C-alpha positions in Angstrom: 0.0 0.0 0.0 1.1 3.6 -0.7 0.0 6.5 1.3 0.5 9.9 -0.3 0.4 12.9 2.1 -0.7 16.4 1.3 2.1 18.8 0.4 1.2 20.9 3.4 1.1 18.0 5.9 2.5 19.0 9.3 5.0 16.9 11.3 2.3 16.2 13.8 0.0 14.7 11.1 2.9 12.6 9.8 3.6 11.3 13.3 0.0 10.5 13.9 -0.2 8.4 10.7 3.0 6.6 11.6 1.8 5.9 15.1 -1.4 4.4 13.6 0.6 2.1 11.4 2.8 1.1 14.3 -0.2 0.4 16.5 -1.5 -2.1 13.9 1.9 -3.7 13.3 2.3 -2.5 9.7 5.9 -2.3 8.6 6.5 0.9 6.6 9.0 3.5 5.2 8.5 7.3 5.1 10.1 8.8 2.0 10.1 12.3 0.6 10.1 12.6 -3.2 9.8 15.9 -5.1 8.3 17.6 -2.1 5.7 14.9 -1.5 5.8 12.6 1.5 5.0 9.0 0.6 4.6 6.1 3.1 5.2 2.7 1.6 3.4 0.0 3.7 4.4 -3.6 3.5 0.9 -5.1 3.4 -2.5 -3.9 2.3 -4.6 -3.5 5.5 -8.2 -4.6 6.0 -11.0 -2.5 4.4 -12.0 -1.1 7.7 -8.4 0.0 8.6 -8.0 1.3 5.1 -11.0 3.5 5.6 -9.7 4.6 9.0 -6.4 5.6 7.5 -8.0 7.5 4.7 -9.8 9.7 7.2 -6.6 10.8 9.0 -5.6 14.4 8.6 -2.8 14.9 6.1 -3.7 11.9 4.0 -4.1 12.8 0.3 -4.4 9.5 -1.4 -4.1 5.8 -0.7 -3.2 3.2 -3.4 -3.3 -0.5 -2.9 -0.2 -2.2 -4.1 0.1 -5.9 -4.2 3.8 -6.1 -5.3 6.5 -6.5 -2.7 8.2 -3.4 -3.9 6.1 -0.2 -3.5 8.1 2.8 -4.5 9.6 1.2 -7.6 6.3 -0.2 -8.8 4.5 1.4 -11.7 1.5 2.2 -9.5 3.6 4.5 -7.5 4.0 6.9 -10.4 1.7 7.8 -13.3 4.5 8.2 -15.8 8.0 6.9 -16.5 10.7 8.5 -14.3 13.2 10.7 -16.2 16.3 11.3 -14.1 18.1 14.6 -14.9 21.8 14.5 -14.2 23.0 18.0 -14.5 20.7 18.6 -17.5 21.3 15.2 -19.1 18.1 13.1 -19.1 18.0 9.4 -18.5 14.7 7.6 -19.2 13.0 10.1 -21.5 12.2 9.8 -25.2 15.9 9.9 -26.1 18.3 7.0 -25.8 21.3 7.6 -23.4 24.7 6.2 -24.2 27.1 5.8 -21.3 30.6 4.7 -22.5 34.2 4.4 -21.4 36.8 1.9 -20.3 36.2 -0.9 -17.8 38.8 0.5 -15.4 40.6 3.8 -14.8 44.2 3.2 -15.8 45.6 6.8 -16.1 44.7 10.4 -16.2 45.7 10.6 -19.9 43.5 7.6 -20.8 40.4 9.4 -19.4 41.2 12.7 -21.2 41.8 10.9 -24.5 38.6 8.8 -24.3 36.6 11.7 -22.8 37.3 13.9 -25.8 36.6 11.1 -28.3 33.2 10.4 -26.7 32.4 14.1 -26.5 33.0 14.4 -30.3 30.4 11.7 -30.8 27.8 13.6 -28.7 28.1 11.3 -25.7 27.6 13.1 -22.3 28.5 10.4 -19.7 31.9 8.7 -19.3 32.0 5.5 -17.4 35.2 4.2 -15.8 35.8 2.3 -12.5 38.4 3.1 -9.9 37.5 0.0 -7.9 37.3 -3.4 -9.7 35.7 -6.5 -8.2 37.5 -9.4 -9.9 37.0 -13.1 -9.7 40.7 -13.7 -9.2 42.6 -11.9 -6.4 45.6 -11.7 -8.8 43.8 -9.6 -11.4 44.0 -5.8 -11.6 41.8 -4.4 -8.8 41.6 -0.8 -10.0 43.5 2.4 -9.3 41.5 3.1 -6.2 41.4 6.6 -4.7 44.0 7.9 -7.0 41.8 6.8 -9.9 38.9 8.8 -8.5 41.1 11.9 -8.4 42.1 11.3 -12.1 38.5 11.0 -12.9 37.7 14.3 -11.3 40.7 16.1 -12.8 40.0 14.7 -16.3 36.4 16.0 -16.1 37.8 19.5 -16.0 39.3 18.9 -19.4 36.5 16.9 -21.2 33.5 18.3 -19.3 31.5 15.1 -19.4 29.5 13.6 -16.6 31.4 10.8 -14.9 30.3 7.6 -13.2 32.0 4.8 -11.4 31.4 1.7 -9.3 31.2 1.7 -5.6 31.9 -1.6 -3.7 32.1 -0.8 0.0 29.9 1.1 2.4 32.9 2.9 3.7 33.7 4.4 0.3 30.2 5.7 -0.6 30.6 9.2 0.7 34.1 9.6 -0.9 33.0 8.2 -4.2 29.9 10.4 -4.3 32.1 13.5 -3.8 34.1 12.7 -6.9 31.5 11.5 -9.5 28.1 12.4 -10.8 26.6 8.8 -11.0 27.4 5.8 -8.8 27.1 2.2 -9.9 26.3 -0.9 -8.0 27.8 -3.9 -9.7 26.1 -7.3 -10.3 28.1 -8.9 -7.5 26.7 -6.3 -5.0 23.1 -6.2 -6.0 22.3 -8.2 -2.8 24.7 -6.2 -0.6 21.8 -4.6 1.3 24.0 -2.5 3.6 25.6 -0.9 0.5 22.2 -0.4 -1.1 21.0 1.5 2.1 24.2 3.6 2.1 23.8 4.7 -1.6 20.2 5.5 -0.7 21.6 8.3 1.4 24.3 9.6 -1.0 22.2 12.1 -2.9 23.5 11.0 -6.3 21.9 8.9 -9.1 22.7 5.2 -8.9 22.9 2.6 -11.6 21.8 -0.7 -10.2 23.1 -3.7 -12.2 21.0 -6.9 -12.0 22.8 -9.8 -10.2 24.0 -12.6 -12.3 21.5 -15.0 -10.9 18.8 -12.6 -9.7 15.1 -12.6 -10.8 13.4 -9.5 -12.0 11.6 -9.2 -8.7 14.8 -9.4 -6.7 16.3 -6.8 -8.9 13.4 -4.4 -8.2 13.4 -5.2 -4.5 17.1 -4.1 -4.5 16.0 -0.9 -6.1 13.4 -0.6 -3.4 16.2 -0.7 -0.7 17.8 2.3 -2.3 14.5 4.2 -2.7 13.3 3.5 0.9 16.4 5.2 2.2 15.7 8.4 0.3 17.2 8.0 -3.2 14.7 7.8 -6.0 17.2 8.4 -8.8 17.7 4.7 -9.5 18.6 3.5 -13.0 18.2 -0.3 -13.5 20.8 -2.0 -15.7 20.4 -5.5 -17.3 23.9 -7.0 -17.9 23.1 -10.6 -18.6 22.5 -13.5 -16.3 24.4 -16.7 -15.8 23.1 -19.7 -17.7 24.4 -23.0 -19.1 25.3 -21.4 -22.5 29.1 -20.9 -22.8 29.3 -19.1 -26.2 28.9 -15.7 -24.4 30.1 -14.4 -21.1 26.5 -14.1 -19.9 23.0 -14.5 -21.4 21.4 -11.1 -22.1 17.9 -11.3 -20.8 15.8 -9.1 -23.0 12.7 -10.8 -21.7 13.7 -9.4 -18.3 14.0 -5.9 -19.7 10.5 -6.1 -21.3 9.0 -7.6 -18.1 10.7 -4.9 -15.9 9.3 -2.2 -18.2 5.7 -3.5 -17.4 6.4 -3.4 -13.6 8.4 -0.3 -12.9 8.5 3.4 -13.7 12.3 3.5 -13.3 14.7 4.0 -16.3 16.2 0.7 -17.6 19.5 0.5 -19.5 21.4 -2.5 -20.9 25.1 -3.4 -20.7 25.7 -5.4 -23.9 29.5 -5.5 -23.2 29.3 -7.7 -20.0 26.4 -9.7 -21.5 28.5 -10.7 -24.6 32.0 -10.8 -23.3 33.0 -10.5 -27.0 32.9 -7.4 -29.2 31.6 -9.0 -32.4 28.0 -9.3 -31.3 27.8 -6.1 -29.3 26.1 -4.2 -32.2 23.4 -6.8 -32.7 22.4 -7.1 -29.0 22.7 -3.3 -28.5 20.1 -2.7 -31.3 17.9 -5.5 -29.9 18.0 -3.8 -26.4 16.7 -0.5 -27.8 14.0 -2.3 -29.9 12.7 -4.1 -26.7 12.4 -0.8 -24.8 15.7 -0.1 -23.1 16.3 3.6 -22.3 20.1 3.5 -22.9 23.3 1.5 -23.2 26.3 1.1 -21.0 29.2 0.2 -23.3 32.9 -0.4 -22.7 35.2 1.6 -25.0 39.0 1.7 -25.0 41.4 3.5 -27.4 44.1 0.8 -26.9 42.1 -2.4 -26.0 45.2 -4.6 -26.5 46.9 -2.8 -23.6 43.8 -2.6 -21.3 44.3 -3.9 -17.8 40.7 -5.2 -17.6 38.3 -6.6 -20.2 40.2 -5.4 -23.3 38.9 -8.1 -25.7 35.3 -6.9 -25.2 35.9 -3.2 -25.5 35.0 -1.3 -28.7 37.4 1.2 -30.3 36.0 4.7 -30.4 35.5 4.4 -34.2 33.5 1.2 -33.7 31.3 2.9 -31.2 30.7 5.7 -33.7 29.4 3.3 -36.3 27.3 1.5 -33.7 25.7 4.8 -32.6 24.6 5.3 -36.2 22.9 1.9 -36.3 21.3 2.4 -32.9 20.0 5.7 -34.0 18.1 4.0 -36.9 16.5 1.5 -34.5 15.6 4.3 -32.0 13.8 6.2 -34.7 12.0 3.1 -35.8 10.5 2.7 -32.4 9.6 6.4 -32.0 12.7 7.5 -30.0 15.8 9.5 -30.7 19.6 9.4 -30.0 
């Protein structure tokens, strides 16, 4: 159940509603969004209690919601959410391309790629300072120094920047350095981390876990939202299946299903789904056709020298060609790039 309060509701009225919910043992979260207080309640109460709550001072509207996630559900908002990141929209009619290297390797790398992406009309540069790797012997990222390079390079190329955050202790520091934070697939179920980015005040890209259902993915988004952050961007990056020909299996069914269940923006990461560059154009176009709001693509100017995921990274020229193909698909489904 969702309880929307009037814009002019007083603190006393809010306390009275909360006390009423506590008295009846109804778990809930109070969240402020765009100046409106919403209370998400775990269960729909009995008709008599529903009527009782509706008569409380300060209550504007009550919506019954049977899904386990309340704030992320479509019923919570009449229209799709468009997240504005310093004037760059994610989730609107236009398709958003977020591109860059898997890992931050140097200041020079970020400047070179930043200008290459800017020339193509891309507004957001992705690059991770912290890298969760399967092997402890693999490159783990440039760490805090990488974040500093990210911030300094931004002064040159002027793009928005995003990076992955892995540890609750790093959230505040990472949020100070970048415009968008990313929760990787391995951390989708790290609930303490989700709660912390819910307080960070910056948009968050939430990748679907490699074995997570669509419902679990949306419930992870709910963790972030119930802790105050409604700027959540869902990212499908492929799930683990028995098929060995690609790194993961891109679940376009999941994108379509999520689109029917949530108002949040949904983007697709074709790079990590494929694990190979030759099929990235095909699955990128398929993602846009099925309703994705954007793509998260790895690009490197010297992939042979990359410290992480070089074989699956596109060259800037290859990305430029892909964007032309994606633009045609976007136009065919009534969108733009």
